[in-house]
N, C-alpha and C positions, 0 to 999 in steps of 0.2 A: 321213628325210633332208630331204624337202620342208618338213615342219612345223617343222624347226629352223632354217630359213633366216632370216638376219638382214638381208641387204641385197639379194641378187639371186639369181635362178634363170635359167639359160639352158638351153633344151631344143632339140635338133635331133631331129626324128622323121620318120616316113613317114606316109602317109595313114591307115593303120589305127592308128598310134600316137596320132594326134589323137583318134580315137574312144575308144580306151582311156583316154587322159588325161582326157578330158571325163567319161567314165562314172565313173572312180575318184576324180578329184580336183577336180571342179568347185567344190564347196563350199570345199575347202581353198584354191583359188585366190582365192576371195572373201575368206577370212580373211587370206591373205597380203597382198592389196591393202589391207585395213584396217590392216595393220601396216606399210604403205609398203614392202613387199618388191617389187622390180621383177621381174616375170616376163616373159621374152622367149622366144617360141616360133618356131622356124623349121621350116616344113613345106611340102610341096607341096600345091597346091590340087587337090581331087578332088571328084567328084560325091557321094561317100559321106561327106564330112566338111564340107560347106558350112555346115550348120546349127551344128555344133560350133565351127567357126572364128568364125562370127558371134557366138555366145554368148561365146566366150573373149575376143573383142576388148573386151568391157566391163571385163575385169580384167587382161588380158595384152596385151603388144605382140606382134602377129603379123607375121611376115615370111614372104612367100612364097618358097619355095626353088625354084631352077631345076634342082634335082637331087633324087634320092630315094635314101636309104641304107637298107639292110636292117637298120638298127640304131636304137636310141634312145640319144642322148647327153644326159645330165643333169649339169649343173654347178651346184653350190650355193656361193654366196659366193666364187666363184673359188678355192676351196680343196679341195673334194671333188668327185668325179665318179663317175658310174655309166655304164657302157657296156654295153648289153644287146642281145642278139639274141633276139627272141621268136619261137618256133617252135610251131606253124605261125604264119605271119604273118596272124593273124586278129584278131577282136574279143574273143576270150576273155581273161580277166584273168590266166590262168596256164596253163602247160603243163609237162609233165615234161621237155620238150625245151628249155625256156628256158635261156639261158646269159648270164651277166653277170659283170662285174668291177667292184669298187669300189676306189677308191684316193684317198689324199690326197697322193700323190707329186707335187710341183710340176713336175718335169721331164716326167713322163708326161702330166700334165694339159695342159701347154703344147703338147706335141706333138699330142695329140688335138684340142685347141682349134684349132690351126693347120690341121689336116686337115678339120675339120667346120664351123667358123664362118667366115663371110665378114664382114669389117669393113664398116661403112657403114650 
């Protein structure tokens, strides 16, 4: 999903989500930047993710969240999204208890966008 982005990626995640994103997709974020794909990440600031946020700032626009959700919201090209609840909320790349939905429904995307993204 990320590798197929053509114009933009928007992510809202929690502190541990930043660690996972950095571990799994750091190189891909570099490639997306080379293709002029705009990557925006909204996440809370935490002691365990400071280094990752600093590194990601080279290729992504980072916005500090004043809230923390127990989910990861990923939107690609404002057309597709993934909403995931990773359990346990740890640094592991997968768990048998992970739950997620994927959709390209524009109405559902807009609703979740309004709930998770702050304009500005």
